[in-house]
C-alpha positions as CSV (number, residue, x, y, z in Angstrom):
1,M,-22.6,-41.9,-40.6
2,K,-18.7,-41.2,-39.7
3,K,-19.8,-37.3,-39.9
4,L,-22.9,-38.0,-37.5
5,V,-20.5,-40.3,-34.4
6,L,-17.6,-37.4,-34.8
7,L,-20.9,-35.1,-34.1
8,V,-22.2,-37.5,-31.5
9,L,-18.8,-37.1,-29.8
10,L,-18.2,-33.6,-30.0
11,V,-21.4,-33.2,-28.3
12,V,-20.5,-35.2,-25.5
13,G,-17.4,-34.5,-25.2
14,S,-18.2,-31.0,-24.5
15,S,-21.0,-31.6,-21.7
16,L,-18.5,-34.2,-20.3
17,F,-16.0,-31.2,-20.0
18,A,-19.1,-28.3,-19.0
19,Q,-20.4,-30.0,-16.1
20,S,-16.6,-31.5,-14.8
21,K,-15.4,-27.5,-15.2
22,S,-19.0,-26.8,-12.7
23,E,-17.8,-29.7,-10.6
24,L,-14.7,-28.0,-10.2
25,L,-15.5,-24.5,-10.4
26,A,-18.3,-25.8,-7.3
27,H,-15.6,-28.1,-5.7
28,Y,-12.8,-24.9,-5.1
29,E,-15.8,-22.5,-4.6
30,G,-16.7,-24.6,-1.5
31,Y,-12.9,-25.5,-0.9
32,Y,-12.4,-21.2,-0.9
33,K,-15.1,-20.6,1.8
34,Q,-13.6,-23.2,3.9
35,M,-10.2,-21.5,4.2
36,R,-11.4,-18.0,4.8
37,L,-13.5,-19.6,7.9
38,Q,-10.5,-21.3,9.0
39,G,-8.0,-18.4,8.6
40,D,-5.6,-20.6,6.0
41,V,-4.0,-17.8,3.7
42,N,-2.0,-20.2,2.2
43,G,-5.5,-22.1,1.4
44,V,-7.0,-19.6,0.5
45,I,-4.5,-18.0,-2.3
46,S,-4.5,-22.2,-3.5
47,A,-7.9,-21.7,-4.0
48,L,-8.1,-18.3,-5.7
49,T,-5.3,-19.5,-8.2
50,H,-7.6,-22.5,-9.0
51,L,-10.8,-20.5,-9.6
52,N,-8.5,-18.0,-11.8
53,V,-7.2,-21.0,-14.1
54,I,-10.7,-22.8,-14.3
55,A,-13.2,-18.8,-14.4
56,P,-10.5,-16.1,-14.6
57,S,-12.0,-12.8,-13.9
58,Q,-10.6,-8.8,-12.9
59,E,-12.2,-9.4,-9.6
60,R,-10.9,-12.7,-8.7
61,R,-7.5,-11.4,-9.9
62,D,-7.5,-8.2,-7.5
63,T,-8.9,-10.6,-4.4
64,L,-5.9,-13.0,-4.6
65,A,-3.4,-10.1,-5.3
66,Y,-4.4,-8.4,-2.2
67,V,-4.5,-11.5,-0.4
68,Y,-0.9,-11.9,-1.5
69,M,0.1,-8.3,-0.6
70,N,-1.6,-8.8,3.2
71,N,0.4,-11.8,3.5
72,G,3.6,-9.8,2.5
73,Q,4.2,-11.6,-0.9
74,H,4.5,-8.3,-2.5
75,V,6.0,-9.7,-5.7
76,Q,3.3,-12.3,-6.3
77,A,0.7,-9.6,-5.7
78,L,2.4,-7.4,-8.8
79,N,2.8,-10.3,-11.0
80,T,-0.9,-11.2,-10.4
81,I,-2.2,-8.0,-11.6
82,G,1.0,-6.3,-13.2
83,I,2.2,-2.6,-11.9
84,E,0.8,-0.7,-15.2
85,N,-0.8,2.8,-14.9
86,D,-4.6,2.0,-15.0
87,A,-7.5,4.9,-14.1
88,N,-10.2,1.9,-15.0
89,S,-8.7,-0.5,-12.1
90,S,-10.6,-1.1,-9.0
91,D,-9.5,0.6,-5.6
92,I,-8.2,-2.4,-4.5
93,A,-5.6,-3.3,-7.6
94,V,-4.7,-0.2,-7.3
95,Q,-4.0,0.3,-3.6
96,V,-2.0,-3.5,-3.8
97,K,0.7,-1.9,-6.6
98,A,0.9,1.3,-4.4
99,V,1.1,-0.6,-1.1
100,S,3.8,-3.2,-3.0
101,L,5.8,-0.8,-5.1
102,K,6.4,1.4,-1.5
103,T,7.6,-1.6,0.0
104,L,9.7,-3.1,-2.7
105,N,11.6,0.6,-2.7
106,Q,9.6,2.0,-5.6
107,P,8.8,4.9,-4.7
108,K,8.5,6.8,-7.9
109,R,5.8,4.1,-9.4
110,A,4.5,3.7,-5.8
111,I,3.5,7.3,-6.0
112,E,1.9,7.1,-9.1
113,Q,-0.3,5.1,-7.9
114,F,-1.3,6.4,-4.4
115,E,-2.1,9.8,-6.9
116,I,-4.8,7.9,-8.6
117,L,-6.2,7.2,-5.2
118,Y,-5.7,9.9,-3.7
119,T,-7.4,11.6,-7.1
120,R,-10.4,9.2,-6.4
121,K,-11.3,10.0,-3.1
122,P,-8.5,12.3,-1.4
123,N,-8.4,12.0,2.3
124,A,-5.4,12.6,5.3
125,Y,-3.5,8.5,4.8
126,L,-3.3,8.9,1.2
127,A,-1.6,12.3,1.6
128,Y,0.4,10.9,4.7
129,E,1.6,8.2,2.2
130,L,1.9,10.7,-0.5
131,A,4.4,13.6,1.3
132,D,6.3,10.9,2.7
133,L,7.3,9.1,-0.8
134,K,7.6,12.8,-1.9
135,I,10.0,14.2,0.2
136,L,11.9,10.5,0.1
137,V,12.0,11.3,-4.0
138,G,12.7,15.2,-3.4
139,D,9.7,16.2,-4.7
140,T,9.2,19.0,-1.8
141,T,6.3,21.4,-3.8
142,G,4.5,18.0,-4.1
143,A,5.0,17.0,-0.5
144,G,4.3,20.4,1.3
145,T,1.3,20.3,-0.5
146,N,0.3,17.1,0.7
147,I,1.5,17.8,4.2
148,E,-0.7,21.3,4.2
149,Y,-3.6,19.2,2.9
150,G,-3.2,16.6,5.5
151,L,-2.6,18.9,8.9
152,T,-6.1,20.5,8.0
153,N,-8.4,17.2,7.3
154,A,-6.1,14.8,10.0
155,K,-8.8,14.3,12.9
156,D,-7.4,13.9,16.4
157,E,-8.5,10.3,16.8
158,M,-6.6,9.7,13.5
159,K,-3.6,7.3,13.9
160,H,-0.8,6.1,12.0
161,A,1.6,2.8,12.2
162,F,5.3,3.2,12.7
163,F,7.6,0.0,12.4
164,E,10.8,1.9,13.4
165,R,10.9,-0.1,16.8
166,Q,11.1,-3.6,16.8
167,Q,7.8,-3.7,17.9
168,P,5.0,-1.4,15.7
169,Y,2.7,1.3,17.2
170,E,0.9,3.9,16.4
171,A,0.8,7.5,16.7
172,S,-1.5,10.4,16.0
173,L,-1.6,11.2,12.0
174,K,-1.8,14.7,13.1
175,A,1.3,14.7,14.7
176,A,3.2,12.5,12.0
177,F,2.1,15.1,9.9
178,H,4.3,17.8,12.1
179,H,6.8,15.5,11.8
180,L,6.7,15.6,8.1
181,K,6.9,19.3,8.1
182,G,9.9,19.2,10.6
183,L,12.0,17.1,7.9
184,L,10.7,19.1,4.5
185,T,11.5,22.0,6.3
186,Y,15.2,21.0,7.0
187,N,15.6,19.2,3.6
188,V,14.7,22.5,1.7
189,D,17.2,24.8,3.6
190,K,19.2,23.2,6.4
191,T,19.5,27.0,8.1
192,K,16.2,26.5,9.4
193,I,17.2,23.6,11.6
194,D,15.5,25.6,14.5
195,E,12.1,25.9,12.4
196,A,11.9,22.1,11.6
197,I,13.0,21.3,15.5
198,G,9.9,23.7,16.4
199,H,7.7,21.3,13.8
200,I,8.9,18.3,15.8
201,D,7.8,19.7,19.2
202,Q,5.1,20.2,18.2
203,A,4.4,16.8,17.0
204,L,5.6,15.5,20.6
205,K,3.5,18.4,22.0
206,I,0.5,16.1,20.4
207,D,2.1,12.8,21.0
208,P,4.6,12.5,23.4
209,S,5.5,8.8,22.9
210,F,5.9,9.4,18.7
211,N,9.0,7.3,19.3
212,L,10.5,8.8,15.1
213,A,10.0,12.1,15.9
214,S,12.2,11.9,19.1
215,L,14.6,10.3,17.0
216,S,14.5,12.7,13.9
217,K,14.8,15.3,17.3
218,Q,17.8,14.1,18.4
219,A,19.4,13.9,15.3
220,L,19.1,17.5,14.4
221,E,19.7,18.5,17.6
222,S,23.0,16.7,16.9
223,K,23.6,18.1,13.6
224,K,22.4,21.6,15.6
225,N,25.8,21.0,17.4
226,Q,28.2,20.0,15.3
227,P,31.3,22.2,14.1
228,E,30.2,24.0,10.9
229,A,33.1,22.2,8.4
230,A,30.9,18.6,9.8
231,K,27.4,20.3,8.9
232,N,28.6,19.8,5.2
């Protein structure tokens, strides 16, 4: 008799738990939709976190990490999905890792993630990110390959965002590749400063308002006009 009572209690308890879980899931799914409608990022993060606790899924984790990334919370984004190289990760997960690692000044790890995306679907935007990061870490050969791909495949209407000024702005992506080619030329051989300036002039010819290219040209011209002893 005691065994029967215990069995009944277990069945009832299990049923109540399932009902409670189902109700919670429905509540937070509704809450998530409402927070999205209201544009409440913190509410969306809260809702997705609860949903991941109640009914974990890789898709929800990836979405939560993406929201964190877009909200500038890059440490939280990486804590959500990790930083491991996983060829089976979704495009969203790899993008979150790549962008967040770059923002957190981890260029070598960021390159690994951007390479996964580039292998899946190469495009000029990814080529730019890779070239920029590879110049930073000293991979001049890899950067050169990505720059040439970008110069060949970037369309005139493509833009890239830059943030060195207080007010972010967009410049021609093709011009941005010419700018990188100028920087790479100088980094590889400091005696080719005129050639480097020539590439940056090409960038400014395409997009005269490209502020970063103007700054780089000024810096190179300043180097050029220094006495030889000061250049070294």
